[in-house]
PQR file with spaces between the fields and no chain letter, atoms N, CA, C, O and H, PARSE charges and radii, in Angstrom:
ATOM       1  N    UNK     1      -4.043   26.993   35.914 -0.4000 1.5000
ATOM       2  CA   UNK     1      -4.042   25.975   34.884 -0.0000 2.0000
ATOM       3  C    UNK     1      -2.662   25.366   34.732  0.5500 1.7000
ATOM       4  O    UNK     1      -1.703   25.758   35.395 -0.5500 1.4000
ATOM       5  N    UNK     2      -2.596   24.402   33.843 -0.4000 1.5000
ATOM       6  CA   UNK     2      -1.333   23.710   33.598 -0.0000 2.0000
ATOM       7  C    UNK     2      -1.306   23.167   32.179  0.5500 1.7000
ATOM       8  O    UNK     2      -2.344   22.906   31.572 -0.5500 1.4000
ATOM       9  H    UNK     2      -3.376   24.083   33.304  0.4000 1.0000
ATOM      10  N    UNK     3      -0.094   23.004   31.666 -0.4000 1.5000
ATOM      11  CA   UNK     3       0.144   22.392   30.359 -0.0000 2.0000
ATOM      12  C    UNK     3       1.059   21.204   30.575  0.5500 1.7000
ATOM      13  O    UNK     3       2.014   21.272   31.349 -0.5500 1.4000
ATOM      14  H    UNK     3       0.750   23.216   32.159  0.4000 1.0000
ATOM      15  N    UNK     4       0.761   20.116   29.886 -0.4000 1.5000
ATOM      16  CA   UNK     4       1.630   18.936   29.884 -0.0000 2.0000
ATOM      17  C    UNK     4       1.885   18.557   28.433  0.5500 1.7000
ATOM      18  O    UNK     4       1.016   18.715   27.576 -0.5500 1.4000
ATOM      19  H    UNK     4      -0.014   20.060   29.257  0.4000 1.0000
ATOM      20  N    UNK     5       3.087   18.054   28.168 -0.4000 1.5000
ATOM      21  CA   UNK     5       3.477   17.678   26.813 -0.0000 2.0000
ATOM      22  C    UNK     5       3.935   16.229   26.811  0.5500 1.7000
ATOM      23  O    UNK     5       4.674   15.796   27.696 -0.5500 1.4000
ATOM      24  H    UNK     5       3.793   17.925   28.865  0.4000 1.0000
ATOM      25  N    UNK     6       3.489   15.486   25.809 -0.4000 1.5000
ATOM      26  CA   UNK     6       3.917   14.107   25.653 -0.0000 2.0000
ATOM      27  C    UNK     6       4.516   13.891   24.277  0.5500 1.7000
ATOM      28  O    UNK     6       4.210   14.622   23.335 -0.5500 1.4000
ATOM      29  H    UNK     6       2.889   15.838   25.090  0.4000 1.0000
ATOM      30  N    UNK     7       5.366   12.888   24.164 -0.4000 1.5000
ATOM      31  CA   UNK     7       5.950   12.500   22.880 -0.0000 2.0000
ATOM      32  C    UNK     7       5.458   11.093   22.584  0.5500 1.7000
ATOM      33  O    UNK     7       5.736   10.151   23.326 -0.5500 1.4000
ATOM      34  H    UNK     7       5.615   12.295   24.930  0.4000 1.0000
ATOM      35  N    UNK     8       4.721   10.968   21.485 -0.4000 1.5000
ATOM      36  CA   UNK     8       4.102    9.687   21.125 -0.0000 2.0000
ATOM      37  C    UNK     8       5.157    8.612   20.897  0.5500 1.7000
ATOM      38  O    UNK     8       6.153    8.833   20.209 -0.5500 1.4000
ATOM      39  H    UNK     8       4.495   11.734   20.883  0.4000 1.0000
ATOM      40  N    UNK     9       4.918    7.444   21.489 -0.4000 1.5000
ATOM      41  CA   UNK     9       5.770    6.282   21.261 -0.0000 2.0000
ATOM      42  C    UNK     9       7.099    6.267   21.981  0.5500 1.7000
ATOM      43  O    UNK     9       7.914    5.378   21.736 -0.5500 1.4000
ATOM      44  H    UNK     9       4.109    7.264   22.048  0.4000 1.0000
ATOM      45  N    UNK    10       7.346    7.222   22.862 -0.4000 1.5000
ATOM      46  CA   UNK    10       8.605    7.260   23.613 -0.0000 2.0000
ATOM      47  C    UNK    10       8.291    6.952   25.073  0.5500 1.7000
ATOM      48  O    UNK    10       7.635    7.750   25.742 -0.5500 1.4000
ATOM      49  H    UNK    10       6.684    7.945   23.061  0.4000 1.0000
ATOM      50  N    UNK    11       8.751    5.805   25.578 -0.4000 1.5000
ATOM      51  CA   UNK    11       8.477    5.435   26.970 -0.0000 2.0000
ATOM      52  C    UNK    11       8.977    6.493   27.954  0.5500 1.7000
ATOM      53  O    UNK    11      10.083    7.014   27.812 -0.5500 1.4000
ATOM      54  H    UNK    11       9.285    5.157   25.035  0.4000 1.0000
ATOM      55  N    UNK    12       8.158    6.799   28.941 -0.4000 1.5000
ATOM      56  CA   UNK    12       8.534    7.776   29.954 -0.0000 2.0000
ATOM      57  C    UNK    12       8.350    9.216   29.526  0.5500 1.7000
ATOM      58  O    UNK    12       8.722   10.130   30.261 -0.5500 1.4000
ATOM      59  H    UNK    12       7.260    6.376   29.057  0.4000 1.0000
ATOM      60  N    UNK    13       7.775    9.438   28.335 -0.4000 1.5000
ATOM      61  CA   UNK    13       7.610   10.802   27.826 -0.0000 2.0000
ATOM      62  C    UNK    13       6.156   11.090   27.433  0.5500 1.7000
ATOM      63  O    UNK    13       5.904   11.877   26.521 -0.5500 1.4000
ATOM      64  H    UNK    13       7.473    8.695   27.737  0.4000 1.0000
ATOM      65  N    UNK    14       5.217   10.463   28.113 -0.4000 1.5000
ATOM      66  CA   UNK    14       3.797   10.691   27.836 -0.0000 2.0000
ATOM      67  C    UNK    14       3.329   11.957   28.559  0.5500 1.7000
ATOM      68  O    UNK    14       4.054   12.510   29.386 -0.5500 1.4000
ATOM      69  H    UNK    14       5.422    9.824   28.854  0.4000 1.0000
ATOM      70  N    UNK    15       2.119   12.409   28.243 -0.4000 1.5000
ATOM      71  CA   UNK    15       1.577   13.574   28.953 -0.0000 2.0000
ATOM      72  C    UNK    15       1.412   13.267   30.443  0.5500 1.7000
ATOM      73  O    UNK    15       1.521   14.165   31.278 -0.5500 1.4000
ATOM      74  H    UNK    15       1.529   11.960   27.572  0.4000 1.0000
ATOM      75  N    UNK    16       1.152   12.018   30.773 -0.4000 1.5000
ATOM      76  CA   UNK    16       1.032   11.638   32.183 -0.0000 2.0000
ATOM      77  C    UNK    16       2.376   11.723   32.907  0.5500 1.7000
ATOM      78  O    UNK    16       2.418   12.006   34.104 -0.5500 1.4000
ATOM      79  H    UNK    16       1.063   11.288   30.095  0.4000 1.0000
ATOM      80  N    UNK    17       3.477   11.478   32.184 -0.4000 1.5000
ATOM      81  CA   UNK    17       4.817   11.540   32.772 -0.0000 2.0000
ATOM      82  C    UNK    17       5.346   12.964   32.887  0.5500 1.7000
ATOM      83  O    UNK    17       6.286   13.220   33.640 -0.5500 1.4000
ATOM      84  H    UNK    17       3.443   11.248   31.212  0.4000 1.0000
ATOM      85  N    UNK    18       4.745   13.894   32.142 -0.4000 1.5000
ATOM      86  CA   UNK    18       5.234   15.271   32.083 -0.0000 2.0000
ATOM      87  C    UNK    18       4.965   16.005   33.397  0.5500 1.7000
ATOM      88  O    UNK    18       3.876   15.917   33.964 -0.5500 1.4000
ATOM      89  H    UNK    18       3.981   13.686   31.531  0.4000 1.0000
ATOM      90  N    UNK    19       5.972   16.722   33.862 -0.4000 1.5000
ATOM      91  CA   UNK    19       5.787   17.597   35.018 -0.0000 2.0000
ATOM      92  C    UNK    19       4.923   18.778   34.561  0.5500 1.7000
ATOM      93  O    UNK    19       5.205   19.356   33.511 -0.5500 1.4000
ATOM      94  H    UNK    19       6.857   16.793   33.402  0.4000 1.0000
ATOM      95  N    UNK    20       3.888   19.153   35.305 -0.4000 1.5000
ATOM      96  CA   UNK    20       3.021   20.249   34.875 -0.0000 2.0000
ATOM      97  C    UNK    20       3.799   21.554   34.687  0.5500 1.7000
ATOM      98  O    UNK    20       4.656   21.908   35.497 -0.5500 1.4000
ATOM      99  H    UNK    20       3.658   18.684   36.158  0.4000 1.0000
ATOM     100  N    UNK    21       3.481   22.247   33.613 -0.4000 1.5000
ATOM     101  CA   UNK    21       4.059   23.567   33.345 -0.0000 2.0000
ATOM     102  C    UNK    21       3.013   24.581   33.795  0.5500 1.7000
ATOM     103  O    UNK    21       1.905   24.624   33.261 -0.5500 1.4000
ATOM     104  H    UNK    21       2.785   21.959   32.955  0.4000 1.0000
ATOM     105  N    UNK    22       3.375   25.392   34.780 -0.4000 1.5000
ATOM     106  CA   UNK    22       2.434   26.317   35.395 -0.0000 2.0000
ATOM     107  C    UNK    22       3.026   27.721   35.363  0.5500 1.7000
ATOM     108  O    UNK    22       4.219   27.903   35.610 -0.5500 1.4000
ATOM     109  H    UNK    22       4.275   25.357   35.215  0.4000 1.0000
ATOM     110  N    UNK    23       2.199   28.703   35.061 -0.4000 1.5000
ATOM     111  CA   UNK    23       2.628   30.095   35.108 -0.0000 2.0000
ATOM     112  C    UNK    23       2.753   30.708   33.726  0.5500 1.7000
ATOM     113  O    UNK    23       2.667   30.024   32.706 -0.5500 1.4000
ATOM     114  H    UNK    23       1.230   28.555   34.860  0.4000 1.0000
ATOM     115  N    UNK    24       2.958   32.002   33.722 -0.4000 1.5000
ATOM     116  CA   UNK    24       3.159   32.744   32.483 -0.0000 2.0000
ATOM     117  C    UNK    24       4.646   32.865   32.232  0.5500 1.7000
ATOM     118  O    UNK    24       5.419   33.137   33.150 -0.5500 1.4000
ATOM     119  H    UNK    24       3.028   32.558   34.551  0.4000 1.0000
ATOM     120  N    UNK    25       5.041   32.666   31.007 -0.4000 1.5000
ATOM     121  CA   UNK    25       6.454   32.816   30.708 -0.0000 2.0000
ATOM     122  C    UNK    25       6.731   32.633   29.233  0.5500 1.7000
ATOM     123  O    UNK    25       5.959   32.003   28.510 -0.5500 1.4000
ATOM     124  H    UNK    25       4.413   32.445   30.261  0.4000 1.0000
ATOM     125  N    UNK    26       7.841   33.192   28.800 -0.4000 1.5000
ATOM     126  CA   UNK    26       8.240   33.062   27.408 -0.0000 2.0000
ATOM     127  C    UNK    26       9.178   31.883   27.188  0.5500 1.7000
ATOM     128  O    UNK    26       9.394   31.462   26.051 -0.5500 1.4000
ATOM     129  H    UNK    26       8.468   33.704   29.387  0.4000 1.0000
ATOM     130  N    UNK    27       9.727   31.360   28.254 -0.4000 1.5000
ATOM     131  CA   UNK    27      10.664   30.247   28.139 -0.0000 2.0000
ATOM     132  C    UNK    27      10.385   29.256   29.263  0.5500 1.7000
ATOM     133  O    UNK    27      10.938   29.367   30.357 -0.5500 1.4000
ATOM     134  H    UNK    27       9.551   31.702   29.177  0.4000 1.0000
ATOM     135  N    UNK    28       9.527   28.293   28.980 -0.4000 1.5000
ATOM     136  CA   UNK    28       9.123   27.315   29.991 -0.0000 2.0000
ATOM     137  C    UNK    28       9.533   25.929   29.481  0.5500 1.7000
ATOM     138  O    UNK    28       8.826   25.361   28.649 -0.5500 1.4000
ATOM     139  H    UNK    28       9.077   28.203   28.091  0.4000 1.0000
ATOM     140  N    UNK    29      10.639   25.376   29.948 -0.4000 1.5000
ATOM     141  CA   UNK    29      11.086   24.068   29.460 -0.0000 2.0000
ATOM     142  C    UNK    29      10.154   22.943   29.907  0.5500 1.7000
ATOM     143  O    UNK    29       9.471   23.044   30.926 -0.5500 1.4000
ATOM     144  H    UNK    29      11.213   25.837   30.623  0.4000 1.0000
ATOM     145  N    UNK    30      10.146   21.885   29.128 -0.4000 1.5000
ATOM     146  CA   UNK    30       9.342   20.702   29.432 -0.0000 2.0000
ATOM     147  C    UNK    30      10.222   19.686   30.146  0.5500 1.7000
ATOM     148  O    UNK    30      11.359   19.447   29.741 -0.5500 1.4000
ATOM     149  H    UNK    30      10.701   21.803   28.300  0.4000 1.0000
ATOM     150  N    UNK    31       9.690   19.087   31.215 -0.4000 1.5000
ATOM     151  CA   UNK    31      10.413   18.060   31.970 -0.0000 2.0000
ATOM     152  C    UNK    31       9.512   16.846   32.177  0.5500 1.7000
ATOM     153  O    UNK    31       8.303   16.976   32.371 -0.5500 1.4000
ATOM     154  H    UNK    31       8.766   19.282   31.545  0.4000 1.0000
ATOM     155  N    UNK    32      10.113   15.687   32.132 -0.4000 1.5000
ATOM     156  CA   UNK    32       9.431   14.434   32.458 -0.0000 2.0000
ATOM     157  C    UNK    32      10.190   13.827   33.621  0.5500 1.7000
ATOM     158  O    UNK    32      11.313   13.354   33.447 -0.5500 1.4000
ATOM     159  H    UNK    32      11.094   15.581   31.974  0.4000 1.0000
ATOM     160  N    UNK    33       9.599   13.834   34.792 -0.4000 1.5000
ATOM     161  CA   UNK    33      10.288   13.332   35.978 -0.0000 2.0000
ATOM     162  C    UNK    33      11.578   14.082   36.252  0.5500 1.7000
ATOM     163  O    UNK    33      12.555   13.496   36.719 -0.5500 1.4000
ATOM     164  H    UNK    33       8.687   14.219   34.933  0.4000 1.0000
ATOM     165  N    UNK    34      11.586   15.387   35.959 -0.4000 1.5000
ATOM     166  CA   UNK    34      12.764   16.217   36.197 -0.0000 2.0000
ATOM     167  C    UNK    34      13.794   16.192   35.084  0.5500 1.7000
ATOM     168  O    UNK    34      14.794   16.904   35.166 -0.5500 1.4000
ATOM     169  H    UNK    34      10.793   15.863   35.579  0.4000 1.0000
ATOM     170  N    UNK    35      13.583   15.395   34.045 -0.4000 1.5000
ATOM     171  CA   UNK    35      14.539   15.291   32.937 -0.0000 2.0000
ATOM     172  C    UNK    35      14.037   16.054   31.716  0.5500 1.7000
ATOM     173  O    UNK    35      12.843   16.031   31.417 -0.5500 1.4000
ATOM     174  H    UNK    35      12.770   14.816   33.978  0.4000 1.0000
ATOM     175  N    UNK    36      14.944   16.732   31.008 -0.4000 1.5000
ATOM     176  CA   UNK    36      14.589   17.472   29.795 -0.0000 2.0000
ATOM     177  C    UNK    36      14.782   16.652   28.524  0.5500 1.7000
ATOM     178  O    UNK    36      14.163   16.959   27.506 -0.5500 1.4000
ATOM     179  H    UNK    36      15.914   16.750   31.251  0.4000 1.0000
ATOM     180  N    UNK    37      15.611   15.629   28.551 -0.4000 1.5000
ATOM     181  CA   UNK    37      15.905   14.839   27.358 -0.0000 2.0000
ATOM     182  C    UNK    37      14.619   14.234   26.793  0.5500 1.7000
ATOM     183  O    UNK    37      13.822   13.667   27.540 -0.5500 1.4000
ATOM     184  H    UNK    37      16.115   15.379   29.379  0.4000 1.0000
ATOM     185  N    UNK    38      14.411   14.351   25.465 -0.4000 1.5000
ATOM     186  CA   UNK    38      13.160   13.858   24.882 -0.0000 2.0000
ATOM     187  C    UNK    38      13.127   12.349   24.736  0.5500 1.7000
ATOM     188  O    UNK    38      12.058   11.783   24.511 -0.5500 1.4000
ATOM     189  H    UNK    38      15.058   14.811   24.858  0.4000 1.0000
ATOM     190  N    UNK    39      14.259   11.683   24.858 -0.4000 1.5000
ATOM     191  CA   UNK    39      14.283   10.225   24.820 -0.0000 2.0000
ATOM     192  C    UNK    39      14.137    9.632   23.440  0.5500 1.7000
ATOM     193  O    UNK    39      13.853    8.440   23.315 -0.5500 1.4000
ATOM     194  H    UNK    39      15.128   12.143   25.042  0.4000 1.0000
ATOM     195  N    UNK    40      14.322   10.433   22.388 -0.4000 1.5000
ATOM     196  CA   UNK    40      14.232    9.948   21.010 -0.0000 2.0000
ATOM     197  C    UNK    40      15.531   10.277   20.279  0.5500 1.7000
ATOM     198  O    UNK    40      16.248   11.209   20.640 -0.5500 1.4000
ATOM     199  H    UNK    40      14.553   11.401   22.491  0.4000 1.0000
ATOM     200  N    UNK    41      15.814    9.488   19.242 -0.4000 1.5000
ATOM     201  CA   UNK    41      17.009    9.760   18.433 -0.0000 2.0000
ATOM     202  C    UNK    41      16.848   11.084   17.693  0.5500 1.7000
ATOM     203  O    UNK    41      15.729   11.498   17.390 -0.5500 1.4000
ATOM     204  H    UNK    41      15.231    8.731   18.949  0.4000 1.0000
ATOM     205  N    UNK    42      17.936   11.729   17.410 -0.4000 1.5000
ATOM     206  CA   UNK    42      17.929   13.029   16.732 -0.0000 2.0000
ATOM     207  C    UNK    42      17.260   12.963   15.352  0.5500 1.7000
ATOM     208  O    UNK    42      16.591   13.915   14.950 -0.5500 1.4000
ATOM     209  H    UNK    42      18.846   11.393   17.656  0.4000 1.0000
ATOM     210  N    UNK    43      17.431   11.849   14.619 -0.4000 1.5000
ATOM     211  CA   UNK    43      16.876   11.725   13.269 -0.0000 2.0000
ATOM     212  C    UNK    43      15.480   11.095   13.261  0.5500 1.7000
ATOM     213  O    UNK    43      14.916   10.876   12.189 -0.5500 1.4000
ATOM     214  H    UNK    43      17.975   11.076   14.945  0.4000 1.0000
ATOM     215  N    UNK    44      14.923   10.805   14.414 -0.4000 1.5000
ATOM     216  CA   UNK    44      13.617   10.161   14.527 -0.0000 2.0000
ATOM     217  C    UNK    44      12.502   11.207   14.515  0.5500 1.7000
ATOM     218  O    UNK    44      12.518   12.128   15.331 -0.5500 1.4000
ATOM     219  H    UNK    44      15.381   10.983   15.285  0.4000 1.0000
ATOM     220  N    UNK    45      11.518   11.078   13.588 -0.4000 1.5000
ATOM     221  CA   UNK    45      10.383   12.001   13.640 -0.0000 2.0000
ATOM     222  C    UNK    45       9.570   11.770   14.912  0.5500 1.7000
ATOM     223  O    UNK    45       9.456   10.640   15.386 -0.5500 1.4000
ATOM     224  H    UNK    45      11.505   10.329   12.925  0.4000 1.0000
ATOM     225  N    UNK    46       9.014   12.829   15.453 -0.4000 1.5000
ATOM     226  CA   UNK    46       8.217   12.707   16.674 -0.0000 2.0000
ATOM     227  C    UNK    46       6.885   13.430   16.512  0.5500 1.7000
ATOM     228  O    UNK    46       6.743   14.320   15.673 -0.5500 1.4000
ATOM     229  H    UNK    46       9.106   13.748   15.068  0.4000 1.0000
ATOM     230  N    UNK    47       5.929   13.039   17.317 -0.4000 1.5000
ATOM     231  CA   UNK    47       4.638   13.719   17.407 -0.0000 2.0000
ATOM     232  C    UNK    47       4.448   14.177   18.844  0.5500 1.7000
ATOM     233  O    UNK    47       4.557   13.384   19.779 -0.5500 1.4000
ATOM     234  H    UNK    47       6.045   12.316   17.999  0.4000 1.0000
ATOM     235  N    UNK    48       4.165   15.458   19.012 -0.4000 1.5000
ATOM     236  CA   UNK    48       3.932   16.010   20.337 -0.0000 2.0000
ATOM     237  C    UNK    48       2.442   15.999   20.639  0.5500 1.7000
ATOM     238  O    UNK    48       1.617   16.268   19.765 -0.5500 1.4000
ATOM     239  H    UNK    48       4.076   16.102   18.252  0.4000 1.0000
ATOM     240  N    UNK    49       2.110   15.689   21.871 -0.4000 1.5000
ATOM     241  CA   UNK    49       0.733   15.738   22.354 -0.0000 2.0000
ATOM     242  C    UNK    49       0.693   16.765   23.477  0.5500 1.7000
ATOM     243  O    UNK    49       1.562   16.779   24.349 -0.5500 1.4000
ATOM     244  H    UNK    49       2.780   15.471   22.580  0.4000 1.0000
ATOM     245  N    UNK    50      -0.315   17.621   23.450 -0.4000 1.5000
ATOM     246  CA   UNK    50      -0.457   18.651   24.477 -0.0000 2.0000
ATOM     247  C    UNK    50      -1.752   18.424   25.249  0.5500 1.7000
ATOM     248  O    UNK    50      -2.796   18.139   24.661 -0.5500 1.4000
ATOM     249  H    UNK    50      -1.021   17.610   22.741  0.4000 1.0000
ATOM     250  N    UNK    51      -1.675   18.552   26.554 -0.4000 1.5000
ATOM     251  CA   UNK    51      -2.869   18.503   27.404 -0.0000 2.0000
ATOM     252  C    UNK    51      -2.916   19.805   28.199  0.5500 1.7000
ATOM     253  O    UNK    51      -2.031   20.086   29.006 -0.5500 1.4000
ATOM     254  H    UNK    51      -0.828   18.783   27.032  0.4000 1.0000
ATOM     255  N    UNK    52      -3.950   20.586   27.961 -0.4000 1.5000
ATOM     256  CA   UNK    52      -4.127   21.858   28.649 -0.0000 2.0000
ATOM     257  C    UNK    52      -5.289   21.739   29.621  0.5500 1.7000
ATOM     258  O    UNK    52      -6.377   21.297   29.249 -0.5500 1.4000
ATOM     259  H    UNK    52      -4.670   20.358   27.305  0.4000 1.0000
ATOM     260  N    UNK    53      -5.059   22.131   30.854 -0.4000 1.5000
ATOM     261  CA   UNK    53      -6.087   22.138   31.886 -0.0000 2.0000
ATOM     262  C    UNK    53      -6.257   23.573   32.351  0.5500 1.7000
ATOM     263  O    UNK    53      -5.386   24.123   33.025 -0.5500 1.4000
ATOM     264  H    UNK    53      -4.176   22.490   31.156  0.4000 1.0000
ATOM     265  N    UNK    54      -7.389   24.183   31.988 -0.4000 1.5000
ATOM     266  CA   UNK    54      -7.656   25.580   32.333 -0.0000 2.0000
ATOM     267  C    UNK    54      -6.461   26.456   31.939  0.5500 1.7000
ATOM     268  O    UNK    54      -6.021   27.301   32.719 -0.5500 1.4000
ATOM     269  H    UNK    54      -8.098   23.736   31.441  0.4000 1.0000
ATOM     270  N    UNK    55      -5.942   26.248   30.725 -0.4000 1.5000
ATOM     271  CA   UNK    55      -4.750   26.962   30.272 -0.0000 2.0000
ATOM     272  C    UNK    55      -4.896   27.344   28.804  0.5500 1.7000
ATOM     273  O    UNK    55      -5.745   26.812   28.089 -0.5500 1.4000
ATOM     274  H    UNK    55      -6.300   25.562   30.092  0.4000 1.0000
ATOM     275  N    UNK    56      -4.054   28.275   28.373 -0.4000 1.5000
ATOM     276  CA   UNK    56      -3.963   28.664   26.974 -0.0000 2.0000
ATOM     277  C    UNK    56      -2.520   28.557   26.543  0.5500 1.7000
ATOM     278  O    UNK    56      -1.610   28.885   27.305 -0.5500 1.4000
ATOM     279  H    UNK    56      -3.365   28.708   28.954  0.4000 1.0000
ATOM     280  N    UNK    57      -2.309   28.100   25.324 -0.4000 1.5000
ATOM     281  CA   UNK    57      -0.970   27.958   24.770 -0.0000 2.0000
ATOM     282  C    UNK    57      -0.908   28.839   23.535  0.5500 1.7000
ATOM     283  O    UNK    57      -1.699   28.661   22.609 -0.5500 1.4000
ATOM     284  H    UNK    57      -3.049   27.833   24.705  0.4000 1.0000
ATOM     285  N    UNK    58       0.016   29.783   23.507 -0.4000 1.5000
ATOM     286  CA   UNK    58       0.095   30.731   22.420 -0.0000 2.0000
ATOM     287  C    UNK    58       1.207   30.409   21.416  0.5500 1.7000
ATOM     288  O    UNK    58       1.126   30.827   20.261 -0.5500 1.4000
ATOM     289  H    UNK    58       0.658   29.929   24.259  0.4000 1.0000
ATOM     290  N    UNK    59       2.226   29.684   21.829 -0.4000 1.5000
ATOM     291  CA   UNK    59       3.324   29.378   20.916 -0.0000 2.0000
ATOM     292  C    UNK    59       4.152   28.219   21.463  0.5500 1.7000
ATOM     293  O    UNK    59       4.157   27.935   22.661 -0.5500 1.4000
ATOM     294  H    UNK    59       2.292   29.344   22.767  0.4000 1.0000
ATOM     295  N    UNK    60       4.848   27.568   20.547 -0.4000 1.5000
ATOM     296  CA   UNK    60       5.799   26.509   20.901 -0.0000 2.0000
ATOM     297  C    UNK    60       7.075   26.769   20.111  0.5500 1.7000
ATOM     298  O    UNK    60       7.025   27.029   18.909 -0.5500 1.4000
ATOM     299  H    UNK    60       4.844   27.799   19.574  0.4000 1.0000
ATOM     300  N    UNK    61       8.204   26.699   20.781 -0.4000 1.5000
ATOM     301  CA   UNK    61       9.490   26.859   20.118 -0.0000 2.0000
ATOM     302  C    UNK    61      10.330   25.627   20.423  0.5500 1.7000
ATOM     303  O    UNK    61      10.491   25.246   21.583 -0.5500 1.4000
ATOM     304  H    UNK    61       8.244   26.488   21.758  0.4000 1.0000
ATOM     305  N    UNK    62      10.860   25.012   19.383 -0.4000 1.5000
ATOM     306  CA   UNK    62      11.700   23.826   19.537 -0.0000 2.0000
ATOM     307  C    UNK    62      13.156   24.277   19.499  0.5500 1.7000
ATOM     308  O    UNK    62      13.601   24.846   18.502 -0.5500 1.4000
ATOM     309  H    UNK    62      10.729   25.321   18.441  0.4000 1.0000
ATOM     310  N    UNK    63      13.894   24.032   20.564 -0.4000 1.5000
ATOM     311  CA   UNK    63      15.317   24.381   20.624 -0.0000 2.0000
ATOM     312  C    UNK    63      16.134   23.112   20.576  0.5500 1.7000
ATOM     313  O    UNK    63      15.841   22.145   21.279 -0.5500 1.4000
ATOM     314  H    UNK    63      13.533   23.570   21.374  0.4000 1.0000
ATOM     315  N    UNK    64      17.124   23.118   19.776 -0.4000 1.5000
ATOM     316  CA   UNK    64      17.983   21.951   19.598 -0.0000 2.0000
ATOM     317  C    UNK    64      19.244   22.053   20.403  0.5500 1.7000
ATOM     318  O    UNK    64      20.077   21.147   20.363 -0.5500 1.4000
ATOM     319  H    UNK    64      17.363   23.904   19.205  0.4000 1.0000
């Protein structure tokens, strides 16, 4: 399975742009085209979208 994460309203950060996250792990960073930067201002509220394909998601941790 795989997990993809998108950030609503941020160009280049949709679930389609997200590199698939595959495997079991406690620390799996999200990348969009190899980049980790979320592409939003620090003070801008964001909405995350998750797409799971034959996968389970047990937790999300936001690191600043």
